[in-house]
N, C-alpha and C positions, 0 to 999 in steps of 0.2 A: 638183077642178080646180086648186086652188092648188098642191098637191104636184106635179102634172104640169108646171105652168108653172115652178115652182122647179127641177125636174129639167132641163127644156129649157134654162133660163137657165144653170144650173151647167155642164152638159155643153158648151154652146156657148162659154161663157167659158173653160173648161179647154182646149178644142180650139184656140181662138184664142191663148191664152196659151202653150201648148206649142209651137205652130208658130212663134210670134213669137220665143220664147226660142231655138229651134233656129236659125232664120234669123239673128237678130241675134247670137247667141252665136258662130256659125260665122264671121260677118264680123268680130267683135271679135278672136277668136282667130287669124283668118287662115286658116281651113280653107276650101278650095274644095269646096263640095258639088256633086255631079253635077247637071247641068241638070234631069234628070227629077225629082230629089228636090225641088229648088226649085219646080218647076212643081206637083208634087203638094201640097206644103205651101201654096202659093199658092191652089190650088183648094180645099183644105180650109178655108182662111181665108175665101174668098169664099162657100163654101156655109154656113159657120157664122154668118157675119155677119147675114143676114136673120133667122135664128132668134134670135140675141141681141137684135137690135133689136125684134122683135115681142114677145118675152117680157119685155123691159125696159119697154116701153110698157104691157103688160098689168099688170106689177108696180106701176108708178107709178100707173096709173089705179085699181087696187084699193085702194091705201093712201091 
């Protein structure tokens, strides 16, 4: 069970990180992303966030 929780935590953290880097990086560089791309990345962030929160709480409680 510990490995599964670590995998969920890692994947959700990577998804949120990649989406954030793409969104923030494009704003810093000055590239305008299409609206649909911004919305999809936002949805990915919102979907991954509860998984990250749940797995983080489980990780902290176990240790």
